[in-house]
C-alpha positions in Angstrom: -22.1 11.1 -22.3 -22.4 12.2 -18.7 -22.7 8.6 -17.5 -19.4 7.8 -19.2 -17.6 10.9 -17.7 -18.8 9.9 -14.1 -17.6 6.3 -14.6 -14.3 7.6 -16.0 -13.7 9.9 -13.1 -14.5 7.1 -10.6 -12.2 4.8 -12.4 -9.4 7.4 -12.5 -9.8 8.2 -8.8 -9.6 4.5 -7.9 -6.6 3.9 -10.1 -4.7 6.8 -8.6 -5.6 5.8 -5.1 -4.4 2.3 -5.7 -1.2 3.4 -7.5 -0.4 5.8 -4.6 -0.9 3.0 -2.1 1.4 0.6 -3.9 4.1 3.1 -4.5 4.2 4.3 -0.9 4.1 0.8 0.8 7.8 0.2 0.5 9.5 3.4 -0.6 11.8 5.6 1.6 14.8 7.6 1.1 18.3 6.1 1.6 19.1 8.3 4.6 17.5 5.8 6.9 19.4 2.8 5.8 22.9 1.6 7.0 24.8 -1.4 5.8 27.8 -2.7 7.8 30.1 -5.1 6.2 31.4 -6.7 9.3 33.3 -9.7 8.0 35.6 -10.2 6.1 36.9 -6.8 6.6 38.2 -4.6 3.8 41.6 -5.7 2.4 41.6 -8.8 4.8 43.4 -12.0 3.7 41.0 -14.5 5.3 42.6 -17.1 7.5 41.0 -20.2 5.9 39.6 -20.3 2.4 37.3 -23.4 3.3 35.5 -21.4 6.0 35.1 -17.7 5.2 32.7 -16.1 7.6 30.3 -13.5 6.1 28.6 -11.1 8.4 26.6 -8.2 7.0 24.3 -6.0 9.1 21.3 -4.0 7.5 19.9 -1.3 9.7 16.9 1.0 9.1 14.8 3.3 11.2 11.9 2.9 8.8 12.3 -0.9 7.9 14.0 -2.7 5.1 12.7 -4.1 1.8 14.7 -6.5 -0.3 18.3 -7.2 0.6 21.1 -8.9 -1.2 24.5 -10.1 -0.3 27.1 -11.2 -2.9 30.6 -12.4 -3.2 32.0 -11.8 -6.7 35.5 -12.3 -8.2 37.1 -8.8 -8.5 38.7 -9.8 -11.8 35.5 -10.6 -13.8 32.5 -10.0 -11.5 31.6 -13.8 -11.7 29.3 -14.6 -8.7 30.8 -17.0 -6.1 27.9 -16.5 -3.6 24.5 -14.9 -3.7 21.8 -14.5 -1.0 18.6 -12.5 -1.6 15.9 -11.9 1.0 12.5 -10.0 1.0 12.0 -8.5 4.4 10.2 -5.6 6.1 12.3 -5.9 9.4 14.0 -2.8 10.8 17.2 -4.7 11.2 18.6 -7.8 9.5 21.8 -9.7 10.0 23.1 -12.1 7.5 25.8 -14.7 8.5 27.1 -17.5 6.4 30.2 -19.7 6.3 31.5 -19.7 2.8 33.9 -22.3 1.1 36.0 -20.5 -1.4 38.8 -23.3 -1.5 38.1 -24.1 -5.1 39.6 -20.7 -6.1 43.4 -20.0 -6.6 45.3 -18.8 -3.6 45.5 -14.9 -3.6 42.2 -14.5 -5.5 40.6 -11.1 -4.8 36.9 -11.0 -4.1 34.3 -8.2 -3.6 31.8 -8.5 -0.7 28.8 -6.5 -2.1 25.5 -5.8 -0.1 22.4 -4.1 -1.4 19.4 -2.8 0.3 16.6 -2.0 -2.1 14.4 1.0 -1.1 11.3 0.3 -3.1 9.0 -2.4 -4.4 10.5 -2.2 -7.9 14.1 -2.4 -7.1 15.1 0.8 -8.8 16.5 2.6 -5.7 19.1 1.0 -3.6 21.9 1.6 -1.1 25.1 -0.4 -1.9 28.2 -1.1 0.1 31.2 -3.0 -1.1 34.8 -3.8 -0.2 37.5 -6.4 -1.3 39.1 -9.3 0.5 41.5 -12.1 -0.4 41.9 -15.8 0.2 45.2 -17.4 1.3 
């Protein structure tokens, strides 16, 4: 019985140490993350639906984890564009030239950016605003 208790304690200590390491490797509070939606700007009617410049900046003093940039139709949340990246950089800038010319003139879109704060995707910082195509 004593042998089993010793092995159980060793296993429990190992498990707790491993779980603690995994949980702390990518977690942080959201106070250290800033997301800047540079382009298109909030409420903007973009000049050309065939070449919509996306520019999103992710900034963190501690380093980022997973990031995501989406363009969705405001009316029904259908995704027009999706970019996902796993990164541990302190800063990350995403730029992309997007063609939205297949959508009706005047369509309203949401530019959404997420920065995930942990390995499991449970905590995140989100920024969002809307823009239109001509």
